[in-house]
N, C-alpha and C positions, 0 to 999 in steps of 0.2 A: 780323445775323442773318444772315446767307453766302447767297450764291444756291446753289449746291449743295445745304445741308441744307434750305431753301425746298422743292427744286425734288425732293429725298428723302421728305419731308411733304406734296406735293403727289402725289407717282407714289404715297406707299404708303395713305393718305388717296382717293384713286381707286380702284386695286388695290381697297379693304378694303369701300368702300360704294357700289360699283359693282351701282346698275343697286337699290339700297338709297337710301330715305328718311335725311340726314344732320341733324347739327347742330351746330350753328358749332362747341359743347365737342370735338365727335367732331376735328374738323379743325386746330381749338389746341392738341391731346395729340395728336394725327400731330405736330405740329410740335417741339411743347415735345418728343420721344423723338429727333425726326430733328437735332435741332437739341442736345438736351443743355440748353435753357433754364429752370429749371422755374419758373418765375415768366411763362412764356409765357399764361400762360391771363389773370393779374391786369391785367397792361399791355395786351394784348389789349381786354378785358370795360372798361376806364376807358375808351379810346379809340370803344370801337361806341357801348358805351349810354350814357355823358354824352352831353350837348347840349350845343352850346360848343364853343369850344379856350381851351387858354392861351395869358395875355400872359405872360410874363418880363420881369423887370424888372432894370435893373443899380444896384449900388448900390456907392461906394465905401470900402473897411473901412481900406486902407492905399497911398502909392502904388503899390501891384503889385498891391494881392488886391484882390479883390472878392465880393458872397456875389446870388445868386438869388435873387430870391422868384417863382412864379406865383400869380395868379388867373382867375378863368372869365371869360371872355369872349363875353356875347351880343347881340345885333345888338338884340336888342328882351327882351326879359325880362318876366315877368308882374310884375305892380303888385307878389302877393305872394314876390315868390322869395327864397329864404335858402340855395338852397344855396351851403358855401364846397367843396365837394368838390376833390382835386389828381387831379394827373395822372403818371403814370411817364414822368417828361418826361429819355429821352436829349437830348446837344444839345453840339456840340463851338462853341468859341469858337475864329478863327482873326486869322494877320495875319502882319506878314512874318518871324518870328522862330518860323513854325511855329503850334503847334495843342494847345488843354489840351481834354479832351472832361468833360463834366461829368452826372453825373446825379440830375434831384430822384425825389424815392421819391411815393409816395402821400399817405403819411405826412409829409410837409415840405412847409411851404411855405416856410422860406428853407433856401439849399443849407450847406455848411459852404463857411469860404474856399477860396479857391482862387485861383491866383496867375495872374498876363498880364500880357505889355509893358505897361508903362504909359503909350507915343507911340496904339496906338491899337490896337480891335480888332474883329473883323465875329464877332456871333452867328448861326447859320443862311447861315454864305458861303456852301456851298453848295446850300439851300435846300431839306433833306429833309428837315427835319422841321414838323414840323403846329403849331406854333406862329405867336404873330410875339412881336414885341420891342419895348420900351419902353423906349426907351436915356436916360438922364437926363442933361440940356439940356450940362454937363459935358463928358461921353463923346459928344453928336453934334455936338458942336465941336472937339475930336482929330479923330473920324473928317473932321470937313471939311479941318479947316487938314491934318491927309495927304494927300486931295486935292489942296490945292492946293499942300502945300512939293514932293508927286514927283509932278502930274498925275494919270491912274491908277489907272497903276501895278498893275491888277489889271486881272483878269481879267472883262472883257464881263459876266457872268450874277454874279461879286462883288462889282462898280460895283452893277450893278443890283439885287442882296442890299442893300448897305449903301444907299441910295437910297429905295428902297422900305424899312426901316424904319426906317431914322432921318427922314426927311424925312412920312411918316405917320406922326400923331398919334393912339392906340392907348387910346382910355379905359379901361377898365372901367368901367360905373355902380354909381356906390352904391347897393345893392340894400338899407341894411341901412334 
């Protein structure tokens, strides 16, 4: 959502509900109306009402093609936890060749294949996404190789994102 649409929706919400009680769905409705995003309530409900967050895992299907899967991550899940819910996850992949945008819907645990440069890519490079990335070992080696060949060669934030996502082992617990 563009900031102007967000501000307009928030302004409309505050004016419509000033000196009154309101519900979160009232805010979502105003934001959706201002932005033209019809699925906004479904998108926000998933992020606000579900515990945990998604971990995205990449799988290479061809030299320049990948799919991504999502799993719920909870630091300390209850012993009988069986929920396999997924989120609406918009994310971007960046490398020297540009950016690819992909969206996982709540009904998808696996994306359609997408094409990206086979040299390396960084998911969530701008760090605006509320998810973790678990790179497979081969992609981790590509990231490290890119840094070794080119020096850092990327912005400090992007480099920090690469290190944070590739060095930290994110392993959702097996709840079954």
